[in-house]
C-alpha positions as CSV (number, residue, x, y, z in Angstrom):
1,M,-11.7,-141.5,-7.0
2,P,-11.4,-138.2,-4.5
3,R,-7.7,-138.1,-2.8
4,L,-9.0,-137.9,0.7
5,S,-10.1,-141.0,2.4
6,A,-12.6,-142.1,5.3
7,H,-10.1,-144.2,6.6
8,D,-6.7,-143.6,6.5
9,P,-5.3,-139.2,6.4
10,Y,-3.2,-138.7,3.1
11,I,0.2,-138.1,4.4
12,H,2.4,-135.9,2.1
13,P,6.5,-137.2,1.7
14,E,9.0,-136.3,4.6
15,C,6.7,-135.9,7.5
16,E,7.3,-136.7,11.0
17,I,4.5,-137.9,12.7
18,V,4.6,-139.1,16.5
19,E,1.9,-140.2,19.1
20,S,-1.0,-138.4,17.0
21,T,-4.4,-139.7,15.6
22,F,-6.0,-138.5,12.7
23,G,-9.7,-138.5,11.5
24,R,-11.6,-139.5,8.4
25,Y,-10.6,-137.1,5.0
26,T,-7.3,-135.3,6.7
27,E,-4.1,-134.3,5.0
28,V,-0.9,-133.4,6.2
29,G,1.1,-131.7,4.1
30,Q,4.9,-132.0,2.9
31,G,7.5,-132.1,5.4
32,S,5.2,-131.5,8.6
33,R,6.3,-132.3,12.1
34,I,3.3,-133.6,14.3
35,Q,3.8,-135.0,17.6
36,N,0.9,-135.6,20.3
37,V,-1.6,-134.2,18.0
38,T,-5.8,-135.3,17.4
39,M,-6.5,-133.8,14.1
40,G,-10.5,-134.0,13.5
41,D,-11.8,-135.1,10.5
42,Y,-11.7,-133.1,7.2
43,S,-8.8,-130.9,8.8
44,Y,-5.3,-130.7,7.2
45,C,-2.2,-128.9,7.2
46,D,-0.1,-127.6,4.7
47,R,3.5,-127.6,3.7
48,Y,5.6,-127.7,6.8
49,A,3.7,-127.0,9.2
50,D,5.1,-127.5,13.3
51,I,2.4,-128.9,15.6
52,A,2.7,-130.3,19.1
53,N,0.5,-130.8,21.9
54,A,-2.5,-129.9,20.3
55,E,-6.7,-130.7,19.7
56,I,-7.8,-129.8,16.2
57,G,-11.3,-129.8,15.8
58,K,-12.9,-130.7,12.3
59,F,-12.5,-128.5,9.0
60,A,-9.5,-126.7,10.3
61,N,-7.8,-125.3,7.3
62,I,-3.6,-124.6,8.8
63,A,-1.8,-122.9,6.2
64,S,2.0,-123.6,5.3
65,F,5.0,-123.4,7.8
66,T,2.4,-122.6,10.9
67,R,3.6,-123.5,14.6
68,I,1.1,-124.8,17.1
69,G,2.0,-125.4,20.3
70,P,5.8,-124.5,20.2
71,T,7.6,-126.2,23.3
72,D,8.6,-124.2,26.3
73,H,12.3,-124.4,27.9
74,P,12.5,-124.6,31.2
75,M,13.0,-121.1,32.0
76,E,13.1,-120.9,36.0
77,Q,16.3,-123.2,35.8
78,A,20.0,-122.0,36.0
79,S,20.3,-123.4,32.1
80,L,17.5,-123.3,29.1
81,H,19.5,-126.2,27.4
82,H,18.4,-129.5,26.2
83,F,20.9,-131.1,28.7
84,L,18.7,-130.9,32.0
85,Y,15.9,-132.7,30.2
86,R,17.4,-134.3,27.0
87,S,20.4,-135.6,29.6
88,S,20.4,-139.1,28.1
89,D,21.1,-137.3,24.8
90,Y,24.5,-136.0,26.4
91,W,25.4,-138.9,29.1
92,D,25.4,-142.8,29.4
93,D,24.6,-142.7,33.0
94,T,21.2,-140.6,32.8
95,T,17.6,-140.2,31.8
96,R,15.6,-138.1,30.1
97,D,13.4,-135.7,32.6
98,D,10.5,-137.2,32.0
99,A,8.2,-135.1,34.4
100,F,9.3,-131.9,32.1
101,F,7.9,-133.7,29.2
102,A,4.8,-135.1,30.8
103,R,4.5,-131.1,31.8
104,R,4.7,-130.4,28.1
105,H,2.6,-132.5,26.8
106,A,-0.2,-131.5,28.8
107,R,-0.3,-127.9,27.6
108,I,-2.4,-128.3,24.9
109,A,-3.4,-126.2,22.1
110,R,-7.2,-125.9,20.7
111,I,-8.4,-125.5,17.4
112,G,-11.7,-125.6,16.9
113,H,-14.1,-126.6,13.9
114,D,-14.1,-124.8,10.5
115,T,-10.9,-122.2,11.4
116,W,-8.3,-120.6,9.4
117,I,-5.0,-120.7,10.8
118,G,-3.0,-118.2,8.4
119,H,0.6,-119.1,6.7
120,G,3.5,-118.3,9.2
121,A,1.3,-117.8,12.6
122,V,2.6,-119.0,15.9
123,I,-0.3,-120.3,18.6
124,R,1.6,-120.7,21.9
125,P,0.5,-123.5,24.1
126,E,-2.9,-123.7,26.3
127,V,-4.3,-121.0,23.8
128,T,-7.8,-121.9,22.7
129,I,-8.9,-121.0,18.6
130,G,-12.7,-120.4,19.0
131,H,-15.2,-122.3,16.2
132,G,-15.2,-120.2,12.8
133,A,-11.9,-118.3,14.1
134,V,-9.4,-116.4,11.4
135,V,-5.9,-116.2,12.9
136,A,-4.1,-113.8,10.4
137,S,-0.9,-114.9,8.6
138,S,2.3,-114.2,11.0
139,A,0.6,-113.2,14.0
140,V,1.8,-114.9,17.2
141,V,-1.4,-115.6,19.5
142,T,-0.9,-116.0,22.9
143,R,-4.5,-115.5,24.4
144,D,-7.4,-117.3,23.5
145,V,-9.6,-116.2,20.3
146,A,-13.3,-116.0,20.5
147,P,-15.7,-118.0,17.7
148,Y,-15.3,-116.2,14.6
149,E,-13.2,-113.7,15.6
150,I,-10.4,-112.6,13.3
151,V,-6.6,-111.9,14.9
152,T,-3.8,-109.9,13.9
153,G,-0.5,-108.9,14.6
154,I,2.4,-109.4,17.7
155,P,0.9,-110.7,19.9
156,A,-2.3,-111.1,18.2
157,R,-5.1,-109.0,18.5
158,P,-8.4,-108.7,17.6
159,M,-9.1,-107.0,13.8
160,R,-12.9,-108.0,14.3
161,M,-15.6,-110.4,13.9
162,R,-16.4,-112.2,10.5
163,F,-20.5,-111.9,11.4
164,D,-23.2,-110.2,13.8
165,A,-23.4,-111.8,16.9
166,D,-26.4,-113.4,15.9
167,V,-24.9,-114.9,13.3
168,V,-22.1,-116.2,14.9
169,E,-24.9,-117.6,17.7
170,R,-26.8,-119.0,14.8
171,L,-24.0,-120.6,13.4
172,L,-22.7,-122.3,16.7
173,A,-25.8,-123.6,17.3
174,L,-26.4,-125.2,13.8
175,A,-23.2,-126.9,14.3
176,W,-23.0,-127.9,10.6
177,W,-19.6,-129.3,10.9
178,D,-21.3,-132.3,12.9
179,W,-23.1,-133.3,9.8
180,D,-22.3,-136.7,7.9
181,H,-20.3,-137.3,4.9
182,E,-23.9,-137.3,2.8
183,T,-25.4,-134.5,3.8
184,L,-22.3,-132.1,3.3
185,R,-22.8,-133.6,-0.3
186,E,-25.9,-133.3,-0.4
187,R,-26.1,-129.3,0.7
188,L,-22.8,-128.8,-1.1
189,D,-24.3,-126.3,-3.7
190,D,-26.2,-124.2,-0.7
191,F,-22.9,-123.9,1.1
192,R,-21.3,-122.5,-2.3
193,A,-24.1,-120.5,-3.2
194,L,-26.5,-119.2,-0.1
195,E,-25.4,-115.7,1.5
196,I,-24.7,-116.8,5.4
197,R,-28.5,-115.4,6.8
198,A,-30.3,-117.7,3.9
199,F,-27.9,-120.5,4.5
200,L,-29.1,-120.5,8.3
201,D,-33.0,-119.9,7.3
202,T,-32.9,-122.9,5.0
203,Y,-30.9,-125.5,7.5
204,E,-32.0,-124.4,10.9
205,G,-34.1,-127.1,12.2
206,A,-33.9,-129.1,9.1
């Protein structure tokens, strides 16, 4: 039997999962922390990923030790410290600042379909990673990344596109990530063997 399931995510040991939902055939690597996240079908994160306040598309490939949607501290206040908004951790007669946490949760990072987030990369809140894009290892992404673009560095800058513009347009129109599980299996050999233009020629309009 396959390890992954259409019904339940495969959660490795020592994970912390809070207020998150998972699609079919998803996987969360050992020791990962996932909070306020929606993870689409077939997506996974490797070991010790830290993902908060994020919408992750289908077929996302998230490497180990990545950080998506790192939370901010209140830089405009007199102090940056937890005691401002996690006040009940310090005093019995106070409550936490729910408005502060609501603002945090609303700052969603969006990861597109069939993306690759490299080892140790950081993606800031409210950044969108386009479908098919690649974020290099250890990159720090502070701006949106176009579909099928490869970015690298601190802060991340475009390195090159994965494909020519016409191929990108055709891939986005094909939207193979919406094919059902049986169709993916049926076309698996062509995914493996065909050059990208031949693949598009085969399945556009199919």
